[in-house]
TIGU-485203 format. One record per atom (N, C-alpha, C): x, y negated, z. Coordinates in steps of 0.2 Angstrom, whole numbers, plus 5000, padded with zeros to 4 digits. Layout:
<nodes>
XYZ ...
</nodes>
This chain:
<nodes>
533349975105 533950015106 533850085106 534250125102 534150195101 534550225107 534350275110 534650315115 534550385115 535050425119 534950495119 535250525126 535150635137 535450645143 535750705144 536350855160 536750895163 537450895160 537850845161 538450845158 538750915159 538850955154 539051025155 539751035157 540150985155 540850985157 541050915159 541150905166 541350835169 542050845170 542450805165 543150795166 543350735169 543950735172 544250675175 544450635169 544550565170 544750525165 545350545161 545850565166 546450595163 546350655158 545950695161 545850755157 545450745150 545050695151 544650675145 545150645140 545650605142 546150575137 546450635134 546650685137 547050745134 546550775129 545950795131 545550835127 545350795121 545250735121 544950695115 545550665111 546150655114 546650625110 546550545111 546050525115 545950455115 546150435123 546550385123 546750355130 546550285131 546450265137 546250195139 546850155137 546850095134 547350055132 547650025139 548350025139 548649995144 549049935142 549349895147 549749835146 550349855142 550549915142 551249935139 551149945132 550549955129 550349965122 550449905118 550949895114 551049835110 550449835105 550149775104 549649765099 549849765092 549449795088 549649795081 549549725078 549949715073 549949645069 549249645066 548949585066 548349575062 548449585055 547949625052 548049645045 547749585040 547949585034 547749545029 547049575026 546549535025 545949565022 545949545014 545849595010 545749585003 545049585001 544849525001 544149504999 543949514992 543349544991 543149554984 542349554984 542049544979 541349544978 540949604981 540449594985 540149654988 539749694982 539749754982 539349794978 538649794979 538249804974 537549804975 537149734972 536549744970 536249684967 535849644972 535849664978 535449634983 535849584988 536449574987 536949534991 536749464989 536749414995 536649344994 537249324989 537149264986 537649234982 538249224986 538849244984 539449234987 539649274993 539249334994 539449374999 540049414997 540549425001 541149465000 541249515005 541649565003 541749625007 542449645007 542749675012 543449695013 543449755018 544049785018 544149845023 544649825028 544449835034 544849815040 545149875043 545849895043 546049955046 546049935054 545849995058 545849985065 546150055068 546450055074 546750115076 546250165078 546350225077 545850275080 545850265087 546450255090 546550255097 546950185099 546650145102 547050075103 547650085108 547750145111 548350155115 548950175111 548750185104 549250205099 549150165093 549250095094 549050045088 549350065082 549950095082 550250105075 550150175073 549750215076 549550285074 549050285069 548650335069 548150345063 547650285063 547450265057 547050205056 546350235053 545850205056 545150205053 544950145049 544450145045 544250095041 543550065044 543549995045 542949965047 542849915041 542249925038 542049885032 541749815035 542049765032 541849695034 541549655029 541249595030 540949555025 540949485027 540849435023 540749365024 540449335019 540049275021 539849225017 540049155019 540549135015 540849065017 540349015017 540448965021 540048905021 540048865014 539448845012 539448815006 539448735007 539648715013 539748645014 540348635019 540948645016 541548645020 541648585024 541348525022 541348465027 540948475033 540448525033 540048535039 540248595043 540748625040 540948695044 541248675051 541048715056 541348705062 541648775065 541548825062 541748895064 541548955060 541549005064 541349075061 540849105065 540249125063 539749155066 539749235064 539749275069 539749345068 539049375070 538749405065 538149435065 538149505068 537949525074 537949595077 537349625076 537249685073 536649715072 536449755078 535849785078 535649835083 535849905082 535549945086 535750015085 535750055092 536250095093 536850105089 536650135082 536950105077 536850135071 536750085066 536650025068 536449965063 537049945059 536949925053 537449905048 537449825049 538049795051 538149725050 538149695043 538449735039 538449715032 537749705029 537349755030 536649755028 536249695031 536349685038 536049635042 536249565039 536849555037 537049495034 536749485027 536649545023 536349535017 535549515018 535249535023 534549525024 534449455027 534949425031 534849365034 535349305032 535749325027 536249275025 535949215022 535449215018 535249155015 534849115020 534449145024 534049115029 534549075034 535049115036 535549075041 535949015037 536049025031 536348965028 535848905028 535248925026 534748865026 534748835033 534648875038 534448855045 535048825048 535648845047 536248815050 536648765046 536448755040 536648695036 537448695034 537648755033 538348765032 538848755038 538648755044 539048745050 539548805051 539348865048 539848925049 539948965043 540548995043 540649055039 540249105042 539849145039 539449205042 539849265040 539949305046 540349365045 539949425048 540149485046 539849545050 540249605048 540149655052 540549725050 540049785051 540249835048 539949895050 540349935055 540049945061 540449975066 540750045064 541250065067 541550135065 540950185066 540850225061 540350275061 539750255057 539750195054 539150165051 539350145044 538850165039 538850135032 539550145029 539850095027 540450095023 541150105027 541050105034 541650115038 541750195039 542250215042 542450285043 541850315047 541650365044 541050405048 541350475050 540850505053 540950575055 540350615055 540350675055 539750715055 539750775060 539150795062 539150855067 538950915063 538750915057 538450975054 537750995056 537350945058 536750965061 536250985055 535851035057 535351065052 534851005051 534551005045 534050955043 533450945048 533251005051 532651005056 532850965062 533450965064 533750925070 533850855068 533750835062 533950765060 533350715059 532750745060 532150705059 532150655065 531850595064 531850545069 531450575075 530950615074 530550645079 530850705083 531450725080 531850765084 532450735088 532750685085 533250645088 532950605094 532350575093 531950555098 531650615102 531750625108 531550695111 530850695113 530450695108 529650695110 529550765112 529150775118 528950835121 528450875116 528350935118 527850975114 527150955116 526650985112 525950965113 525750955120 525951005125 525650995132 526150965136 526650935133 527250905137 527850955139 527851015136 528351065137 528951035134 529551055137 530151025134 530651085133 530451145132 530951205131 531251195124 530951175119 531251155113 531651105113 531551045117 531950995117 532651005120 532651055126 533251075129 533651115124 533351155120 533751205116 534051155110 533651105108 533951065102 534451025105 534350995111 534950955114 535550985115 535551045117 536151095118 536451105111 536051125106 536251135100 536651075096 536351015097 536650955094 537350945098 537350945104 537950935108 538550985106 538351045105 538851095103 539051085096 538651065092 538851055085 539250995084 539150945088 539550885088 540250895091 540250935096 540950955099 541350995094 541051035090 541451075086 541551035079 541150995077 541250965070 541450895070 541350855076 541450785076 542150765075 542550795079 543250775079 543450715082 544050695082 544250635086 543850565083 543650565077 543350515075 542650505078 542250555079 541650545083 541750525090 542350555093 542450535100 542650465101 542850435095 543050365096 542450315095 541850345093 541350295092 541050275099 541250215101 541050195108 540950115107 540550095112 540450025112 541149985114 541550015118 542249985120 542649975113 542650025109 543050025103 542749975098 542049975098 541749925094 541949855096 541949845102 542249775105 542949765103 543349815103 544049805101 544149795094 543749825090 543749815083 543449745081 542949725085 542749655084 543249605085 543649615090 544249565091 544749575086 544849635084 545349635078 545149605072 544449605071 544249565065 544349495066 544249465072 544349395074 545049375072 545549425074 546249405072 546349405065 546049455061 546149455054 545849395051 545349365053 545049305051 545449245052 545949255057 546349195059 545949145063 545449165067 545049125071 545249135078 545349075082 545449075089 544849095093 544249075091 543649095094 543149115089 542649155091 542049165087 541449145090 540949125086 540249125088 539949185086 539349205089 539049265088 538249265089 537949305085 537149315086 537049385086 536949415092 536849485093 536149505094 535849555091 535149575092 535149645094 534649655100 534549725102 535249755105 535449815103 536049845105 536649795104 536549755099 537049705097 537149655103 536649645107 536749595113 537149625118 537149695119 537549725124 538349725121 538449735115 539049735112 539349655113 538949615112 539149545112 539249525120 538849555124 538949535131 539649575134 539749635131 540449665133 541049625130 540949605124 541449565121 541649495126 541049465127 541149405131 541349415138 541349475141 541549495147 542349505147 542549545141 543249565140 543649505138 543349465133 543749405130 543349345131 543249325137 542849265137 543049195134 543749195134 544049125131 544049135123 543849185121 543849195113 543049185111 542649165115 541949155113 541849075112 541449065107 541248995106 540448985108 540048995103 539348985105 539049055104 538649085109 538549155110 537749165110 537449195106 536749205106 536549275107 536149295112 535949365114 535249365113 534949405108 534249405105 534049475107 533549475112 533249545114 533749585117 533849575124 534349605128 534049665132 534449715134 534249765138 534649755145 534449795150 534749795156 535549825155 536049775157 536749795156 537049835162 536649855167 536849895173 537249955171 537949955173 538350015170 538050085172 537650085177 537250155179 536650165174 536450115171 535850125167 535950115159 536550105157 536750095150 536450155146 536150145141 535850195136 535250225140 535350265145 534750305148 534250255150 534450195154 533950155156 533550115150 533950105145 533650065139 533050105136 533150175136 532650215133 532050225138 532250235144 531750245149 531250185150 531550125149 531150065149 530650055143 530750095138 530250085132 529550115134 529450155139 528850175141 528350115143 528650075148 528250015150 528249965144 528849955140 528849905135 528249925130 528149985128 527649995123 526949985126 526849995133 526249975136 526149905136 526649865137 526549795137 526449765130 526649795125 526649765118 525949795115 525749855117 525149885113 524549835113 524349795118 523749755118 523749705112 524349685109 524349645103 524149685097 524349745097 524149785091 523349805092 523149815098 522449835099 521949775097 522149715099 521749655097 521749645090 522349655087 522349645079 521849695076 521949765078 521549815075 520849815077 520649785082 519849775083 519549715081 519949665078 519749605076 519249615070 518749575069 518249575064 518549565057 519149525057 519449515050 519649575047 519849635051 520049695048 519549725044 518849715045 518349745041 518549725033 518749675032 518949655025 519349705021 519849725025 520349765022 520349845024 519749855027 519649925029 520049955035 520449905038 520849935043 520649925051 520049905052 519749895058 519749965062 520049975067 520050045070 519550045076 519249995079 518750005084 518449935085 517849935088 517449875089 517749825094 518149855099 518449815104 519149835106 519549795108 520249805109 520349865113 519949875119 520049925124 519949995121 519649995115 519450065112 520050085108 520550045106 521050065102 521550115105 521750105111 522150155114 521950225115 521250235117 521050305118 520950335111 520750295106 520750325099 521450345097 521950315098 522650335095 522850395099 522750395106 522950445110 522650515108 521950505107 521550565106 521750595099 521850545094 522050565087 522750605088 523250575091 523850615092 523750685095 523350685100 523250755103 522950805098 522450775094 522150815089 522750845084 523150795082 523750815077 524250865081 524250855087 524650915091 524350975089 523750985090 523451045089 523351075082 523251025077 523251045070 523550985066 524150995065 524550945060 524150935054 524150875051 523850865044 524450865039 524250905033 524750905027 524750835025 525350805023 525450745021 525650745014 525750685011 525950675004 526650695003 527050705008 527750735008 527750805009 527850845003 527850925004 528250945009 527950995014 528351025019 528450985025 528150925025 528250875031 527550855033 527250885038 526550865040 526550815045 526050775045 525950725051 525750765057 526150755062 526050785069 525850735073 525650755079 525550705085 526150665086 526750695087 527350655088 527550615082 527350635076 527450585071 527050525071 526450535073 525950475074 526250435080 526450465085 526750425091 527350385089 527850415085 528450385083 528250325078 527750335074 527550285069 527250225073 526950235079 526750185083 527250145086 527750185089 528350145092 528650095087 528750125081 529050085075 528650025074 527950035074 527449975072 527449925077 527649935084 527649885089 528149835088 528649855084 529249805084 529049735080 528549735076 528349675072 527649675070 527349625071 526649615069 526549635062 527049625057 526949645050 526849715049 527049755054 526949835054 526349855056 525849815059 525249835061 524749865056 524749835050 524349855045 524549925042 525149935041 525350005039 525150065044 525250045050 525050095055 524350105056 523950055055 523250065055 522950105049 523350095043 523150135037 523350205039 523850215042 524050285044 523550315048 523350285053 522750305058 522150325054 521950285049 521350295045 521450355041 522050365038 522150425034 522150485038 522450485044 522450545048 521850565050 521350515051 520750535054 520250555049 520350545042 519950555037 520150625034 519650675035 519850745032 519950745024 519650695021 519650695014 520350665011 520750635016 521350605013 521950645016 522550635012 523150655014 523550595017 523750595023 524150545026 524850525022 524950465021 525650445018 526150435023 526650475024 527150465030 527550405028 527650365034 528150315033 528850345031 529250305027 529850335025 530350355030 530350325036 530750345041 530550415044 529950435043 529750505046 529750555040 529850535034 529650585028 530350625027 530850605029 531450645028 531950645033 532450695033 532950695039 533450635038 533650615044 534150555044 534850585042 535250555037 535850585035 536250605041 536650655040 537050685046 537550635049 537950585045 538350535048 537950495053 537350465050 536950425054 536750455061 536450515060 536250555066 536850565071 537350585068 537950595073 538150525077 538150475073 538350405076 537850385081 537150395080 536650375085 536750415091 536950475091 537050515097 537650505100 538250495096 538850495099 538950435103 538750375101 538950315105 538650315112 538050335113 537750335119 538050395124 538150445121 538450505125 539250495126 539550455122 540250435123 540350385128 539850335129 539950275133 539850295140 539450335142 539250345149 539050415151 539250435157 539050505159 538250505161 537950555158 537150555160 537150605166 536550595169 536450635176 536450705174 536850745179 536850815179 536250845182 535750855178 535050875181 534750935178 534450985181 534251045179 533551025174 533451075170 532851065166 532251045170 532151085176 531551065180 531450995181 532050955182 531950885184 531750845178 532050865172 531750825166 531050845165 530750905166 530050925165 529650875170 529850875176 529450835181 529450755179 530050735177 530050665174 529550655168 529550705164 529150695158 528450695160 528250745164 527550755166 527350685170 527750655174 527550595177 527450535172 527950535168 527950475163 527350485158 527150545156 526550555152 525950535155 525850545161 525250525165 525250445165 525850415167 525850345167 525750305161 526050335155 526150305149 525950355143 525350365142 525150415137 525350395130 525550325128 525750305122 526450335120 526850345125 527550365124 527550445126 527150465129 527050545131 527650575134 528050535138 528650565141 529250565137 529250545131 529850545127 530450505130 530350445132 530850405135 531250425141 530950475144 531350505150 531550575149 531450605143 531550675141 532350685140 532550755141 533150775140 533450765133 534150745132 534450725126 535150765126 535450755120 536050795119 536650775124 536550715127 537050685131 537050735138 536550765139 536550815145 537050865144 537250885138 537650945137 538250925133 538450855133 539050825130 539650855133 540150875128 540750915131 541250865133 541250805132 541850755134 541550705138 541850695144 541650635148 541950575145 541650515147 541850455144 542550435145 542850405141 543550395141 543650335146 543150295148 543250245153 542550225155 542450195160 541850175163 541550115159 540850105159 540550055156 540749985159 540749935155 540949865157 540349835162 540549815167 540049775171 540049705169 539449685167 539349615165 539249565171 539649515171 539649465177 539549395175 539549355180 539549275179 540149245178 540749285177 541349255177 541549245169 541549175168 541649155161 541349095159 541449065153 541149005151 540449005151 540148945152 539348945151 539248925144 539248975140 539148965133 538649015129 538149045133 537749095131 537049075131 536649085126 535949075125 535649135124 535149155129 534749215128 534049205125 533849245121 533149235118 532849305119 532249305122 531849365124 531149355123 530849405120 530149415119 529749425126 529149395127 528749415132 528449485132 528449515126 528149585126 528549615120 529149645122 529549675118 529549755119 529349795114 529249865115 529949905116 530549875114 531149915115 531549885120 531649815121 532049785126 531549745130 531149775134 530649735138 530949675142 530549625144 530749565147 531049585154 530749635157 531049645164 531849675163 531949705158 532649725157 533049665155 532849625150 533149565148 533349525154 532849515159 533049475165 533649505169 533749575169 534349595172 534949575169 534949565162 535549535159 535649465161 535049425161 535049355163 535349355170 535149395175 535449395182 536149405182 536349455178 537049475178 537549415175 537249385170 537649325168 537649265172 537249255176 537149195181 537249135177 537649085179 537649015176 537949015169 538249075167 538549075160 537949065155 537349085156 536849085151 536249045153 535849035148 535149005148 534649055145 534049055147 533649105144 533049065141 532849085135 532249055132 531749115131 531249115134 530749165134 530149145129 530049185124 529649175118 528949205120 528449165119 527749195121 527449225114 527749285113 527649325107 527849395108 527449445105 527649515105 528149535099 528549575101 528949605095 529649605098 530149625093 530849645095 531249615089 531749575091 532249535087 531849475085 532049415088 531649355087 531849305082 532549285082 532749235078 532749245071 532349205067 532249205060 531949275059 531549305063 531149365062 530549365065 530449395071 529849405074 529649355080 530049305080 529949255085 529449195083 529549135085 529149085083 529549025082 529248965080 529648905078 530048875084 529748875090 530048855096 530748885097 530648955097 531248995098 531748985093 531548985087 532048975081 532448905082 532048855084 532348785085 532848785091 532748825096 533148825102 533848855100 533848915096 534448945094 534748905089 534448875084 534748835079 535048775082 534748735086 535048685090 535648695093 535648755097 536248775101 536848795096 536748825090 537248845086 537548785082 537148735081 537348675077 537548625081 537348615087 537548555091 537848575098 537748635100 537948655106 537548645112 536948615111 536448595116 536048655118 535948675124 535548725126 535048685131 534448725133 534048695138 534348685144 534248635148 534548625155 534448685160 533848715159 533748775163 533348825159 533148885162 532748935158 532148905156 531848925151 531248895148 530848945144 530148925143 529748965139 529648925133 529548965127 529348945121 528648965119 528148915119 527448935118 527348945110 527548905106 527448915099 527948885095 
</nodes>
């Protein structure tokens, strides 16, 4: 889950409504009629056979349903076995910032095979993402690198530059983002999701949400419990309203520490000699090697094969965080370590580190978490103390997960409070959680499980990584989800999946 923290101007909810032009919907607001969707073939050569796209109009402000409309791009792959079809499955991506349409392109064929035509498969790009209405903050390129948006401290843990950048980003978004940017919230994504359901003509939806998508799915199930059919939450974070976004990021320190032994064991295995990627003779030697190499790159960044973008210590640390998501990323990270340690080679930067993130994507990543919840009003010294303590406990993440972010200086208070997830609703949720997840660690997922109570069953997968079903999980976990989606059967109680 992607996250970003002295609220410079704390407004009351009423004042926020006036300032942003966005108000909390009330019972008096008449719902807009469900629109008709004009389906057409999706553009691009990589779409699965039969994938269609359309544009869904949604209100900028749901309190004014007939007012200005935004566009949400939607997509579907209809069941190829109409006789087996039992409903519609919505695919919810991670983020904030993930594209549902791209996720459906990636997983559509696998879902069709796995589910045997039981569902029409649908997805959408949340407002602010991809082909939907976007907004920009006008951020300078240097503020849009992943190592900038993720607030990595300076070489000795100093955060002066992080504070200046966070203030600069918040001010730019206040000036340039407009009402569109202020509408980018989880609450509006959930409302858009229900409007999509209406446009599809469905009384209920099933859903598979991953990472941030599990939070979106949980909020929808809380707001519209009787409109949910079979609900899968894959890799969940802590839904505590006081910890939304800020807690997700802070938990990554321990998540990385829990997951790193998997990479260390892989990188020290004798089999790595064959491909030249063995980093150490023993697993316990890998972490000191990576930490010391990052410190050396702090002092002297290495020129990379991307002109003007050197490999820094924080670049290596960010590459490590990305690599922990999937075992398949271990080899590219080990190769980067080898190149960085060899004076005769130029490191080849991963694509996500080699160029700035596009301005609309950067704006969306920041906006959702800053619009959703008020971050603590804390002085710089408090963040510095938190970074110092976290760096000492978790050298792999070096204080980044608890560092200052643009939300500390955000100009608009949230239009409404985050939704509290409770056990009030039908028992139709299956949770899937990795034992060693670097982004949504198990202890955070257990908070979601506790909040849902008897509404949910939890399947814990004895596997490291993030995003399990048909991805980084195992056959046992895949079977549990497929069985639930196709037959409605869940484990009678929480269970572990060994293999």
